[in-house]
C-alpha positions in Angstrom: 0.0 -0.2 -0.1 0.9 3.8 -0.9 -0.2 6.1 1.9 0.7 10.0 1.3 -2.7 10.5 3.2 -4.7 12.9 2.5 -3.0 13.5 -0.8 -2.7 9.9 -2.4 -3.2 6.4 -1.2 -3.3 3.2 -3.3 -4.0 -0.2 -2.5 -3.7 -3.0 -5.3 -4.5 -6.6 -4.9 -3.0 -8.3 -7.7 -4.2 -11.7 -7.4 -8.0 -10.4 -7.6 -7.3 -7.8 -10.3 -8.2 -4.9 -8.2 -6.8 -1.7 -7.7 -7.7 1.2 -5.5 -6.6 4.6 -5.2 -7.9 7.7 -3.6 -7.0 11.6 -3.2 -7.9 14.3 -1.3 -9.3 12.0 1.6 -12.4 10.3 0.1 -12.9 13.0 -2.3 -11.4 11.4 -5.4 -11.1 7.7 -5.9 -10.7 5.3 -8.8 -11.4 1.4 -8.6 -10.4 -1.4 -11.0 -11.8 -4.8 -10.7 -11.9 -7.2 -13.2 -13.5 -5.6 -16.4 -15.1 -2.9 -14.6 -13.8 0.7 -13.5 -15.3 3.4 -11.4 -13.9 7.0 -11.0 -15.6 9.4 -8.5 -15.0 13.1 -7.7 -17.4 13.1 -4.6 -19.9 14.1 -4.8 -19.7 15.9 -7.9 -18.9 13.3 -10.4 -18.9 9.5 -10.8 -18.6 7.3 -13.9 -19.1 3.5 -14.3 -17.7 1.5 -17.2 -17.8 -2.4 -18.2 -15.4 -3.2 -20.6 -17.0 -6.5 -21.0 -20.3 -5.4 -22.0 -19.4 -2.2 -23.9 -21.3 0.1 -21.4 -21.2 3.2 -19.2 -22.7 5.7 -17.2 -21.9 9.1 -16.0 -23.7 11.0 -13.1 -23.4 14.7 -11.8 -24.5 15.0 -8.2 -26.6 11.7 -8.4 -29.5 11.9 -8.8 -29.5 15.3 -10.4 -27.8 14.5 -13.9 -27.5 11.0 -15.2 -26.0 9.5 -18.9 -26.1 6.1 -19.9 -24.5 4.5 -23.0 -24.6 0.7 -24.3 -23.5 -0.2 -27.7 -25.2 2.2 -30.2 -27.7 3.5 -27.8 -27.7 6.3 -25.1 -29.6 8.2 -23.1 -29.6 11.0 -20.3 -32.2 12.8 -17.9 -32.1 15.5 -15.5 -34.2 14.5 -12.6 -35.9 12.2 -15.1 -38.0 15.5 -15.7 -35.6 16.4 -19.0 -34.9 13.2 -20.8 -33.4 12.6 -24.1 -32.5 9.3 -25.9 -31.1 8.2 -29.1 -30.6 5.0 -31.1 -28.3 4.8 -34.0 -30.0 1.5 -35.3 -33.5 2.9 -36.7 -32.6 6.7 -36.2 -34.6 6.9 -33.0 -34.6 10.0 -30.9 -36.5 11.2 -28.3 -36.5 14.6 -25.9 -39.2 15.5 -23.4 -39.0 18.4 -20.6 -42.0 16.9 -18.6 -44.6 17.9 -18.7 -44.2 21.0 -21.0 -42.5 19.5 -24.2 -42.5 15.8 -25.8 -40.8 14.7 -29.0 -39.9 11.2 -30.4 -38.6 10.9 -34.1 -38.4 7.4 -35.7 -38.4 8.4 -39.2 -42.0 7.0 -39.4 -45.0 9.4 -38.9 -47.1 6.7 -37.4 -44.9 6.3 -34.6 -43.2 10.0 -34.5 -44.9 12.6 -32.4 -44.4 16.2 -30.8 -46.3 18.1 -28.3 -46.1 21.4 -26.6 -48.3 21.3 -23.4 -50.7 23.1 -22.9 -50.9 24.8 -26.3 -51.3 21.6 -29.0 -49.7 18.4 -29.7 -49.9 14.4 -30.4 -48.5 11.7 -28.3 -48.1 8.3 -28.8 -48.4 5.3 -26.6 -48.6 7.5 -23.5 -50.4 6.7 -20.3 -51.8 3.6 -21.9 -53.3 5.4 -25.0 -52.2 4.5 -28.4 -52.5 8.2 -29.2 -53.5 11.4 -27.3 -54.2 14.8 -29.2 -55.0 18.1 -27.2 -55.3 21.9 -28.1 -55.4 24.4 -25.4 -55.3 21.5 -22.5 -57.8 21.1 -20.7 -60.2 22.6 -23.4 -59.8 19.7 -25.9 -58.3 16.3 -25.5 -58.8 13.4 -27.7 -57.6 9.5 -27.1 -57.6 6.5 -28.8 -57.0 3.1 -27.6 -58.2 -0.2 -29.5 -60.2 1.4 -32.1 -61.9 3.5 -29.2 -62.0 7.3 -29.3 -62.6 9.5 -26.3 -63.4 13.4 -26.3 -63.2 15.7 -23.3 -64.2 19.3 -23.9 -62.8 20.5 -21.3 -61.3 17.6 -19.7 -62.4 15.8 -17.7 -65.9 17.6 -17.0 -67.5 17.1 -20.6 -66.6 13.5 -21.8 -67.8 11.7 -25.2 -66.7 8.0 -26.2 -67.3 6.7 -29.7 -66.1 4.0 -32.0 -67.2 0.6 -33.9 -68.4 -0.9 -30.6 -68.0 1.9 -27.9 -70.7 4.7 -27.0 -71.1 7.1 -24.5 -71.1 10.5 -22.7 -70.6 11.9 -19.2 -70.7 15.2 -17.6 -68.2 14.9 -14.3 -69.0 14.6 -11.5 -72.6 14.6 -12.2 -73.6 11.8 -14.5 -71.7 9.5 -17.1 -72.8 6.1 -19.0 -70.2 4.4 -21.3 -70.3 1.1 -23.0 -68.4 -1.3 -25.4 -69.9 -4.1 -27.0 -68.8 -7.3 -25.3 -66.2 -5.3 -23.0 -68.1 -3.2 -20.6 -71.2 -0.9 -19.1 -70.2 1.4 -17.0 -72.6 4.1 -15.3 -71.7 6.7 -12.4 -73.5 9.6 -10.8 -72.4 12.4 -8.4 -68.9 10.8 -8.5 -67.7 9.0 -6.7 -70.8 8.4 -4.4 -72.7 6.0 -7.1 -71.2 3.7 -9.7 -72.3 0.4 -11.3 -69.5 -1.1 -13.4 -69.8 -4.4 -15.6 -66.5 -5.5 -17.2 -65.9 -8.5 -19.2 -69.3 -9.0 -20.8 -68.2 -11.7 -23.0 -67.1 -13.6 -20.0 -69.5 -16.3 -18.4 -69.9 -14.3 -15.6 -68.8 -10.6 -16.0 -66.8 -8.7 -13.2 -69.5 -6.1 -11.5 -68.7 -3.5 -9.3 -71.7 -1.4 -7.6 -71.4 1.2 -4.8 -73.5 3.6 -3.2 -71.0 5.2 -0.7 -70.4 5.4 2.1 -73.3 3.1 2.7 -72.7 0.0 0.5 -70.5 -1.4 -1.9 -70.2 -4.9 -3.8 -67.7 -6.8 -6.2 -68.8 -10.2 -7.9 -67.2 -12.1 -10.4 -66.5 -15.6 -11.2 -66.2 -17.6 -7.9 -65.9 -14.2 -5.9 -68.2 -12.0 -4.0 -67.4 -9.1 -1.8 -69.7 -6.7 0.1 -68.8 -3.6 2.4 -71.0 -1.8 4.6 -70.5 1.6 6.0 -67.7 1.8 3.4 -64.8 1.0 3.9 -65.1 -0.5 7.5 -67.2 -3.6 7.6 -67.6 -6.3 5.2 -66.9 -10.0 3.9 -65.2 -11.7 0.8 -65.8 -15.1 -0.2 -63.9 -16.9 -3.1 -64.3 -20.3 -4.5 -63.8 -22.0 -7.9 -62.3 -21.3 -10.3 -60.5 -19.2 -7.5 -58.8 -20.7 -4.4 -61.0 -20.8 -1.7 -60.5 -17.8 0.6 -63.0 -16.3 3.1 -62.1 -12.9 4.6 -64.0 -10.9 7.2 -63.6 -6.9 7.9 -64.4 -5.5 11.1 -63.5 -1.5 11.1 -61.4 -2.3 7.9 -58.1 -1.9 7.8 -57.5 -2.4 11.6 -59.5 -5.9 12.1 -59.3 -8.2 9.4 -59.4 -12.1 9.3 -59.1 -14.1 6.2 -58.6 -17.8 5.8 -57.9 -19.7 2.5 -55.7 -22.3 0.5 -53.3 -19.7 -0.8 -53.8 -16.7 1.4 -53.8 -16.0 5.1 -54.7 -13.0 7.1 -54.7 -12.0 10.9 -54.8 -8.1 11.4 -55.3 -6.4 15.0 -53.7 -3.1 14.1 -51.7 -1.6 15.7 -50.8 -4.4 17.9 -50.2 -7.7 15.5 -50.8 -8.4 11.7 -49.8 -11.2 9.5 -50.1 -11.8 5.7 -49.3 -15.1 4.1 -49.6 -15.6 0.4 -47.6 -18.1 -2.1 -43.9 -17.2 -2.0 -44.7 -14.3 0.6 -45.2 -13.6 4.2 -45.4 -10.2 6.3 -45.9 -9.7 10.0 -46.3 -6.4 12.1 -45.6 -6.1 15.6 -46.9 -2.9 17.4 -47.2 -1.1 14.0 -45.2 0.6 13.1 -42.2 -0.8 15.3 -41.5 -4.1 14.1 -41.9 -5.8 10.4 -40.9 -9.1 9.3 -41.1 -10.1 5.5 -40.3 -13.4 4.2 -40.0 -14.1 0.1 -39.4 -17.4 -1.6 -38.3 -17.0 -5.1 -36.9 -19.3 -7.3 -33.2 -20.4 -6.0 -33.5 -17.5 -3.4 -35.1 -16.6 -0.3 -35.2 -13.2 1.4 -36.0 -12.4 5.1 -36.3 -8.7 5.7 -36.8 -7.1 9.3 -37.3 -3.5 9.8 -37.5 -1.2 12.9 -39.6 1.8 12.6 -39.4 1.5 8.9 -35.7 2.8 8.4 -34.2 3.0 12.0 -33.2 -0.7 11.8 -32.9 -2.9 8.5 -31.8 -6.3 8.1 -32.1 -8.6 4.8 -30.6 -12.0 4.6 -30.6 -13.9 1.3 -30.1 -17.7 1.2 -30.4 -20.5 -1.3 -31.9 -23.6 -0.2 -30.1 -25.7 -2.6 -26.7 -24.3 -1.4 -24.5 -23.1 1.6 -25.3 -19.4 0.8 -25.8 -16.5 2.9 -25.7 -12.8 1.9 -26.8 -10.0 4.3 -27.2 -6.5 4.5 -27.8 -4.5 7.8 -28.2 -0.9 8.6 -28.5 0.7 12.2 -29.3 4.2 11.1 -27.2 6.6 10.8 -24.6 4.7 12.6 -23.6 1.4 11.2 -23.6 -0.5 8.0 -23.1 -4.3 7.3 -22.7 -6.1 4.3 -22.0 -9.9 3.3 -22.0 -10.6 -0.4 -22.4 -14.5 0.3 -19.0 -14.9 -1.5 -16.4 -14.2 1.3 -16.6 -10.5 1.2 -17.9 -8.8 4.3 -17.9 -5.1 5.2 -18.7 -3.1 8.3 -18.9 1.0 8.1 -19.5 3.4 10.4 -21.3 6.1 9.5 -23.9 5.6 7.1 -27.2 7.7 6.7 -28.2 6.6 3.1 -27.8 2.9 2.8 -30.9 2.1 4.7 -33.1 4.1 2.1 -31.1 2.9 -1.0 -29.8 -0.6 -0.2 -29.6 -1.6 -3.6 -28.5 1.5 -5.4 -25.1 1.3 -6.8 -24.9 5.0 -7.4 -25.5 6.3 -3.7 -23.2 3.5 -2.6 -20.1 4.6 -4.9 -21.0 8.5 -4.9 -22.2 9.4 -1.5 -21.6 6.3 0.9 -17.6 6.5 1.1 -18.1 10.5 2.2 -19.3 9.0 5.6 -16.9 6.2 6.0 -15.2 7.2 9.1 -14.5 3.5 9.7 -14.3 0.8 7.5 -13.6 -3.1 8.1 -13.2 -5.1 5.2 -12.8 -9.2 5.1 -12.1 -10.9 2.0 -10.9 -14.4 1.4 -7.3 -13.5 1.4 -7.2 -10.4 3.7 -8.6 -8.4 6.5 -8.6 -4.8 6.4 -9.5 -1.8 9.0 -9.7 2.0 7.5 -10.0 4.9 9.8 -10.6 8.6 8.4 -10.5 7.2 4.6 -7.3 5.5 4.9 -5.4 7.8 7.5 -5.1 4.6 9.6 -4.9 1.5 7.4 -4.4 -2.0 8.9 -4.2 -5.1 6.8 -3.6 -8.6 7.4 -3.3 -11.5 4.9 -4.1 -15.0 4.6 -0.4 -16.0 4.3 0.3 -14.1 8.0 1.8 -11.1 6.1 0.3 -7.2 6.9 1.0 -3.7 7.4 0.3 -0.7 9.4 -0.1 2.5 7.5 -0.7 6.0 9.6 -0.9 8.4 6.9 3.0 9.1 5.9 3.8 9.4 9.4 4.5 5.9 10.0 4.6 2.2 8.2 5.2 -1.1 9.3 5.3 -4.0 6.7 5.6 -7.6 7.4 6.3 -10.0 4.5 7.1 -13.8 4.6 10.8 -13.2 4.2 11.2 -9.5 5.0 10.1 -6.3 7.1 10.4 -2.9 7.7 9.2 0.2 9.8 9.7 3.8 9.2 8.5 7.1 10.4 7.9 9.9 8.1 8.8 8.0 5.2 12.4 6.8 6.3 13.3 9.9 8.6 14.0 7.1 10.8 13.3 3.4 10.0 14.9 -0.6 10.0 14.7 -2.7 7.6 15.0 -6.5 7.5 15.8 -9.0 4.2 16.5 -12.4 5.4 19.1 -12.1 8.1 20.3 -8.8 7.1 19.1 -5.5 8.9 19.4 -1.8 8.0 18.8 1.3 9.8 17.4 4.3 8.1 18.1 7.8 9.2 17.4 11.1 7.5 16.1 8.9 4.4 19.6 6.9 4.0 20.1 3.4 4.7 23.1 2.2 6.9 
């Protein structure tokens, strides 16, 4: 290790194809591991590069500005409000300034659009609609979906719907009726207090929703009936063939709920206790919101997550039932963060105020987390390392019984299999041993 803290430190590990260097404490850093490189000027700039995948990303004051590139495609965004994307293949470009300007150019008028909101424009494949046209929004809005055309003049108060199989009109919130042959028949009045919706009319048993709120609400479908009295507090749900059998009773929902079924189990007595179990998922609350436990059973992976007061303490374990594998992330906000990747690399850090909120965000982990690393402990199969004040104090022990101690440029001690040395101020005073030969250093000269 080279340690001229705080100006420059370097820590290469040749056996792992790993090379780290930092400058100006935690501000500037470079990491190389395998075919990946990460360079940071924290918190201003961070860039990631994968030579294997020909992909890179660059981030300015993340999450303020982000740029991504892979192959012939690239895109950037500013807080996801100003966005631009391009792809050389197909000559695709898009540029959006949400919610004021939208542009997509593909070389085909049928798939291209431009819009300047609220003045005039056309949008394609927007908010679930194949096409949306507007002029002086909300005075005129027209949308298309599956040959159905919807008009609003102005939106959302006066509505009109037409098409080969569709018709209807409405004056929101007074009254509205809309229907599509074989699909739906929906009526509402004094919205949201009265509604009568029927969907899936071509099915053997349509899906029906009826409500006179807050007095009564009902849902019916194939194998399901649900009723609520004094909405949303008291009610029941019964499900049977073709659905999995399930019975639920609600007393002052959502506080007291009890449900039993083949694939679902619910016990809820909030804020004291709640338990919900579904296929591949289970959740428990104790003294909500104090303690929450979740279990996920995914193909080849189980996840157990425990939280105390949402973010104050978070512990996640990942296991593989078929293999001896355990990965873990634990956070005691804002004091400690612990990670174990399940492949022999463990790390403990003090402090970490962001990890519990973004446990899987690599950009936060690289750009912001090191700024708070007053102390960091790393354990890998080949070495164990302690770092204090961003490598001002660095203590390393390797599996071959060698190691080193660095206190910035003030003190250095290194032990190898056949040699050792220590020195103060990089050789002002020091002693070196190579085999049986010993040397002293005074004023950077050996004797």
